[in-house]
N, C-alpha and C positions, 0 to 999 in steps of 0.2 A: 785444357790446352788453349782455351780462348785467351788466357793471360799473355800468350806469346804476342798477340796483337798490340798489347799496351807497352811492351818493352821497346827500348831503343834498338834500332837496327843493328848497331855494332854489338850489342849484348846478345841478340838473337844469333848473329853469326858466330860469336864466341861459344855459345852453348851448342849450336849445331856442330861446329868444328870439333868439339870435344867428344861428341858421340861416336860410338863405333859405326862403321859403314852400314851394317845390317839395320841399325836403328833409324838411319836416315830414311829408309823406305817407309817405315811406320809413320814418321812425322810428315811425310809428303801430303797426307790426307787432312792435316790440321786446317790449313787455309791456303789461299793462292800465294800470299806473300811468303809464307814459310816454305811452301812447295818450291817457289822460285829460288829461294836461298839454298834449300837442300839440293836441288838439281844443279845449281851453280857449284856447290862443293863437290858433287859427284863428277861433274865435268872437269874439275881440276885434278882428279885422280889420274896419275900417270904411272904406268908400269913399264920399266925398262927391261928389254929382253935381249940377251946376247946369244951368239951361236951355241954356246954350251948349255943354254937354258932350253927347257921343253916348251916351245912355242904353242903346241897343240894344247897342253895342259893349262898354260897361262890364259889362252883365249877361252877355253872351256869354263874356267872359273872367274873370268873377268867380271867386274862389277859393271852393271849397266851404266852407260854414258861415260865410261872411262876411256883413256887413251893408252894404247899399247905402242911404245916407241921401240922400233925394231932396229937393232944394230947388226951388221954383218949378214952372212948368208945362212939361212935356215933350211936344212934338208929334211923333208918329210919322207922318210924311207918307206914306211908301210901305213902311213896315217893320212887322214884327210883333215884339213883345217876347217872344222865346222863352226859357224858363228850363229849363236842362238839369241843374241841380245844386241842392243844398240851400243856399238863401240866404234872407235877410230883405230885403224891400223896405219901407223905413220912410219915411213922409213926415216930413221934418225941419223943415218950415215950414208955416204955416197955409194957404198956397196950393198945397201940393204936389199935383200932378196929372199923370196920364198920359192924353193924348188921342190917339186914332188910330182905326184900323179899316178899312184898305183890303183886308185879307185876311179870313180866317174869324174872327179874334178880335183884340182889342187885346193881351191877354196869353195866351200858351199855356204851360201847365205840363206838361212832359214826364213820361212815366211813371216815370222814375227820379228825379224831383225832388221835394223837399219844400220848399214855399215858404210863408213867413209874410209877409203883406202887412198893414201897419198905417198908420192915420192918413193915408189917401190917397183921392183922387178918381180914378176910372177911368171914362172916357167914350168912347163911340163917336161921333166927330164928323164923320168924312169922309162925303161924299155917297154913299149906297148906290146900287148899280146894280140894275136890274130883272132879277133872275135867280132861279134856284130854289135857290140855296145857303143852307144853314143858317149863321147867323152868331151869334157870342157875344161878350159883352164880355170874359169870361174863360172859356177852355176848359181843362178840367182832365183830364189823364190820370194824374197822380200824386197828390200830397197837397197840399192848399191849406188854410191857416188864414188867415182874414181877420178883423181887428179894426178897428172904427171906419173902415169903408170905404164910400164912396158910389159905386156902380157904376150908371151911367145911360146911356141913349141920349139924345143931344142933341135929337133930333126924331123923331117917328114918321114912318114911310114906308110906302108901299104897294108890295109886290112879292110874290113867290110863296114865298119861303123863310121858315123860322122864325127868330125873333130871341130869343135867350136872354140872360139876365143872366149867370148862372154856369152853364155846362154841364159836368156831370161825366159822363164816359163810364165804361163798365164797368171795375171794378177800382180806381177812384179814390176818394179820401176828401176830404171838404170839411167844414170847420167855420167857421161864420159867427157872429161876436159883435158886436153893436151895429152892424150893417151895414144900409144901405138899398140894395136891388137892384131896379132897375126893368127890366121886360122887355116885349116885344111878341110876341104870337102864337107863343109857344114854351113 
């Protein structure tokens, strides 16, 4: 693999671009320049998701460093949007939204994940149960960067648990820019 270093940059890009995505992870260890090129290609990967698509499945199988372009309103009826890798969730239309909340959060960012969320509405819309559980619109164990995000509860409710907008647990990092986050009793 050391021969990669002696090839012209454009030829290396052409070779890397022709490889299947799974192989790009293997060549990342070749050298710093090949790693930068492979990561650049991974960051260019874009997955477009429409309301009829299964957003939870798309995010679960997303390639690290890729971008998920969200069109329309996605309703998570009994699911949690769990993010386990470094990805971007970008609202690609003016009505881009994720609505859910039957579990402890609408979006859960894993401790190993770095997630960028932009131009999106995230709301807890499902009917809450009367319990003692703490619930969050976004629960963060890893790193979260939110830009132009509206995170809200659709309606107030009375029960015994705390209701957070963005809940960051020990060891996590959160950056909010131009966001509106609404919370209740948390």
